[in-house]
N, C-alpha and C positions, 0 to 999 in steps of 0.2 A: 504494499499499499504506500503512495506517495505522501510526503509530508504536506501540510497545509501549505498552499500557495505554491507548491512545486509544479513547474510546466510540465507539458507531456514530453517536451524536448529533454527537458532535464532528467526526467525518469528514464527515457531510452538511453540517455548518454551513460547514467549511472550503470545500467544494465550491461551496456557495452563494454564498459571499463571492467565491471565484475567478471564479465566473460574472458576479456583479455587477461585479468589476473588468473583466472582459473586455467586457462589455456597455457599460459606461460607455464604454471606450476606443472602441468601434466607433461608438457613436452621436456621441461627440465627433468623431470624424474626419469625420463627417458634418456638422458644426456644429449637431446636434440636442441642446444642452445641457439644455433642460429636460426632455426625454425621459431623458437620462442620469442628472439629478438624481433623478428619480422612480424609475428602476430602482435606484439606489443606497437610497434612502430605504425602497422597498418590501422589499428583501431585508434592510436592518437593522431594519426594523419585525418582519418575520417571524422572524428569528434571534434577536432580543431577546425577544419573546414565547414562542418555542419552548424555548430552554434557555439563557439567560442566563448561568448558571453555568458554561458550557462555552467563554465567549468571555472574552478578556483583551485588552488595548488594542492590543497589536501585531498583532491577527488584523485589526484595522480598517484597516491601513495601505493606502494606495493607493485609497480610497475617496472623498476629498474632499482639495482641497489645504488644507493649513495648515502653515505653518512650524513646523519642529521636530517633524513628525509622523513616524512609523516609515513606511517604504516596503516594498513587498513585496521580500523577498529582503534586507532591511536590518533586521531586526527586532533592534535593537542594546540594547534596553533589557531586561536579563536578570531572569529571575525573573516571577512572576505576581504582580502587584501588587493581585490581587483581580479579581472578575469585572466586566465592564461593566454599570452601571445601565441601566434604561430613560431615565433623565435625558438619556445620551448622544443620544439620537433628537433632542431638543430643540436641543441644542448643535450636532448636526451639520446640522439644518435652518437654524439661523442662520449657520453658516458657508457653507452654499451661497448663502444669500440675500446675504452679504458678497460671495462672490466673483463673483457675477453683478450685484453692483452695484444690488440692489433693496430696497426697502421697510427703510429703516434702523429705522424703529419697531418694524416687526415683529421686526427682528433683536434688539433691545433686550428685548422683550418674551418671545422663545424664550430668550434667554440668562439672564435673570432666572427664567424657569420651570425652566430646567435646574439652576440653582443654590438654589433656595428650599428644595427637598427634598434637597440634595444629601448624601449619607451618607459623603462623604471617601473613597470606594473607589477611585474611577476617576480617574486624573489626567487622561486626556484629556478628560473632561467638564469639567474645570475649566478646561484649556488652552484648549480651543475657547471655552467661554463668555467668559471673560475678554477674550481677544483680540477676540472679536466686538464687545464693548462698546467696547473701545479703538477698533477700526476704525469704529465708530459715533459717536465722538467723546464718548462717555459716561464720561470719564476717572475722574470722581468714583464712578461706580458700580464700575468696575474696580477702583479702589484700595480701595474698602470692601471686596470679596471678597477682596482680597490681604491686608488685614490680618485678616480671618477667619482666612485659612490659616496666617498667620504666628503667629496666637494658638495654634495647633495643635502642640503640641511633636513630634509624629511628622513635621510637615511642615517644621519650620524647624531642627532638630538634624542631626546626623551621619547624613542619610537620603538615599536616591537623589532623593526628592521635593524636596530642597532645592536641588538644581541646577536643575530645572524652575522652583521658585518665584523664585529669585533671577533667572535669566533672563527671567521673565515681569514681574517687578517691573521689571527695568530697562528693558524694552520699553514698558510702559505709562508708565514716568517720562519717556522720550525723546519718544514720542507725547504726552505732556502738556506739553511744552516744558521738561524738565528733564534735559538731555543730561548736566549734571555728575553728577548723582545716578546717572543709568544707567551712566556710565562708572566710576564708583566701585564700584557694586555687582558690574558684570562683571570689571573688573580684580582685585577680591578674589576672586572666583569662579575665574576662570582660573588664578590662582597657586595657589588650594588643589587645583584638579581639578574638572572638570565632567563629569557622566555623558555619554558618547559620543553619546547620541541629540541632546543639545541643544550640544554643543560648537559645531558649525558655525555655529548660529544666534548663540550667545553671542560668538564671533568677529566675526561680520558685523555685529551689533548693536553691538559694542564700538567698531569702526571707524567705523559710522555716527554714533555720539555724539562721536567724538573730532573727525570733519568738522565736525559741527553746532557744536563749541566752537571750531574753527578750530586745532585741535592737530593739524596736517597731518603733520609729521614723526613724533610718536607714532602716528599711524595707519598710516603707511607702514612703521614698525617692525614694527607688529602683523601687518600685511599678510604682510610677509616672513617673521616668525618662525614663522607658522603654514602656510606653503607655499600662500598663495592668490594670490600674484603672476603665476603662470605659468597653466599649463593647470590645468582643473578637474576632471580624470578622477576618477572615484569620488567627488565631492562629491555628497551626497544634495540638501542645501539650497541647490542652484546658484542658484537665483532670488534669495535672501537675499544670498549672497556676490558675486553678480555685481553687484547693487544696491549694496552698500557699496563694493566696488571701484571702480565708476563714479563713484560720488559722489566719492571721494578722487582719483581721475584727473581729474575735471572741476575739483575745487577747485584743483588744481595745474597746470591749463592743458593738460592732455593731452587735448584734446577730441576726437580720432578714437579712440584706444583707449577713452576714456569712452563715447563713442557706440557703439562695438561691444559694450562691457559691457552698455548699457542694452537694446540691442535684441535681444542675446541673452537677457537677463532676461526681455524681452517675449514671447519664442519660449516659454522655460520655461513662463511662465503660462499662453500660449494653449494649450499641451498640456492644460491642466486647465480651460480655458474661463474662466480668470479676467480678467474686464475692470475691475473695479472699482481706480481709481487710489488709493483708500483703503490698499489692500493693498500695492502698490508703485507709485509714480508714474511708471514708466518711459518713458511718451511725453513727459510734460514734460521730463525730465532729457535725454532723448535730442533733444527740439527744442531746447533750449538748446544742446547739443554741436553740433549740425546748423548752427545760426545761426553759432556761434562760427567755424565752417569757411566761412562765407559760404554755405551751401546753404539760403537763404531758403525757397523753396517747400516743400522738405521740412520745415524747421522750422515753417513754418505749418501743414502739414497734420497733422503729429504733435500739436501744440499744440492745434489747434481739435478733434481727434479726443479728446483727453484732457478738453478742456473739455465736450464731449457726454457723455462716460461721467460725469463730476464731477456735472453737473447732475442727470444722472438719479439718482445717488445722493442729492445734496442736502445733504450736510452743509458747513457753513460752511468747514471746514478743508479738504475735497476741492475745492470751488467756488474758494475762494480760492487754493489751490496753483495750480490750473489756469489761472485769470485771470492769474496773476503770469507764467506761462510764454508765454501768449498775448502779454502787453504787452510781455515782453521781445524777442519775435521780430516785432513789429509795426510799423508805419510811424510816424514821429515824430508824425503829427499824431493818434494814438489811443493812444501807449503810456502816456503819462502818466494820461490818464484811467483806462484800465485797470489800472494798478498801484495808483491811490487806491482803485479799487474793490475790487482783490484785497486790499489791506491792511485794507479795512473788513470783509470777510468773515473774514479771519484774525484780526483783533483780537476777533471773537466766537466764537472757536475756543481750542484748547489748542496750537495748532502755532505757539509762540513762535519757533522756530527759522527756519520759513518766513516769519512775520511780520517778524523781524529783517531777513531778506535783502530783502524786498519794499521795506521803509522804506529801508534803506541804497542800494537799487538806484534807489528814487524820488530820494533825495537826490543821488546821482551823476548822474542823468541831468539832473535840473534845473540843477544846479552845472555841468555841461560846456556848459550851453546859456546861455552870458554871464550866469551868476550870478542865475538866477531866485531871487526872494526866497523861494521856498517850499524850496529845497534845504537851507539851514541847518536850519530846522525838522524836515524829514524825517529828517535826520541824528541830530538831537537825539533824535527819537523812537526812532531805531534804538539809538541809545546806550542809552537807558534800558531798552529791552528786552534789550540784550547784559548790561548790569548785572544785570538781575533774573534773568537766566539762569547767572550767575556766569562769563560768558567773557571772560576778559582778553584773549584775543587778538582778539576782536570789538572790546572797547571801545579797545585800542589803534590797532587800523585806523580806527575811526570817528573818533577824535582825530586821526589823523594826517590824515584827509580834510577835517575840519574846520579844521584849521591850513592845508592846502595851499589851499582856496579862499577863505581870509581873506587871501592874499598878492596880490602886485602882479600876477599873472598871472590873478587869479580871473576877470576879466571877458573872457579870452582865449577864444573859442569855437573848440571844435575843428569842422573842416570835416568834410564827409561823407566825403571821401577819407582823410582821417587817421583817422576812426574805423573805417572799412574796414582799413586797414593795421594799426591797433593791435589789433583784433580777430583779425585773421589772425595777427599775431605772438604774441599771448595764446593762440591755438589750437596753437602750437607750430611755425608754418612758419618757416623760414628767409627771409631777404629774398629771396634768389634765387627760391624758391617763390612768394612773395607778388607778386613783380614779374611772374612767368608768370601767375599767377592773374588779376592786376588789368590785365594787359598795359601794365606800366609798367618803365621803367628801373630797375636796381638802385640807382642813385644818387638816383632820385626816391623810391624807398622809404626809403631812408636819410633823405633830407629830411624827409619826411612823420612818421617816427619821432622824429627830433630834435625837430621842433615839438610832436609830440603829449607827448613825455616833458617838454618844458619848461612846455606848459600845463598838465599833470596835476600838477606838482611832483614827479615821480620820476625816478631816476637811470638806469633802463634797463628792458629787457623782464623782468628777473627780478622786478620788483614788478608787474608786469601781472595775474598771476592773483588776486592778493589785493584787486586794485582796479576792473578791468573787468569788462563782462559785455557780450553783444552788444547794442550800441547802435547804431541806424541813423540 
């Protein structure tokens, strides 16, 4: 039954959109995502051409995966913000290509087409197009359109659009290697209050920015404050929240729960047919967690699958990030070469946070292998990146590493067994569990840990999360 005052056209449009959602789900369950995309686009094209004045943004929820987008039954953005313009079709095409990890140049063209004649009526068109540009690593273009929006008084003042604009500016800043700026924007927005539709992504992106900065205590506080530490029942943007929580747990040495978060994130994205690691790099992160727990075959499988999808997308950021993961779970004879290759790709992108990690990890790997002469230059390059990001935590961490391997034990090489024991300790396993995993005595584990701490210049396992990564 139609709502009072609802036109016959509006009822027909709503039925068409609901049928499109049902067909998308059916085809998706069969893995026929190209057909699912076409069903969505055909319906969207038809309803926009027939009666665009009857459609508002929340009507289109559930047609395509976009972080922060409304879902059917969760139309939380109150009020009619104006009809959806035909430009939404171009923006939707761009996001579908992003999700499938295809044709980044076409994505950029479609996003620009959606925005070049944009009449500033439909927030969704703007949100989709700017995020598509950011995922395609065109941060400069995304920033240009955000500046245009900021110049409009209706978007930057006390108006619901301002919540979306702030969250979007922060996400683009983070993807562009400015996590400090991202955190500052989101912190201010969350204190003032964010429109409900964008609250979950705002918190998730704030946590992710803090993890990039190395401010893990504050990230943990934010996770607890907003109720995202336990079950996520009722959370709409589950993939983004799981990704942020997984990154935090991995950074604090909780490899198994981090692995569970990242694989759950992957399942959420799989339900939408999202394969592009530029959206969320869940396979890479899950691979690092698996490696930390000494599940090497699984780690290699996940990392190589991520690299396949990244190479298909083709941006330096995606390829560099995936190469970094492959390097960190690979054998000693190829890991350094792959890390150097990853850093070269990342240096041509905007992903300074991942570049920082790749350079730091390269420096650590070279340094723990009997003070290779390339270790210190790599660490110095990481420090320069950290300083450019205004990350005091990372600067202090790298300074400590530079001092550590300049000491008297700098040439003391870690043995393969010491590395395995240290990595399992970093993953959160107790000495008894490490002993059982490696078929060693508990006293032998303690001996290897003691030697490892001495060679690394640290006082105990509490310092491992900020120092170590899977090193074979």
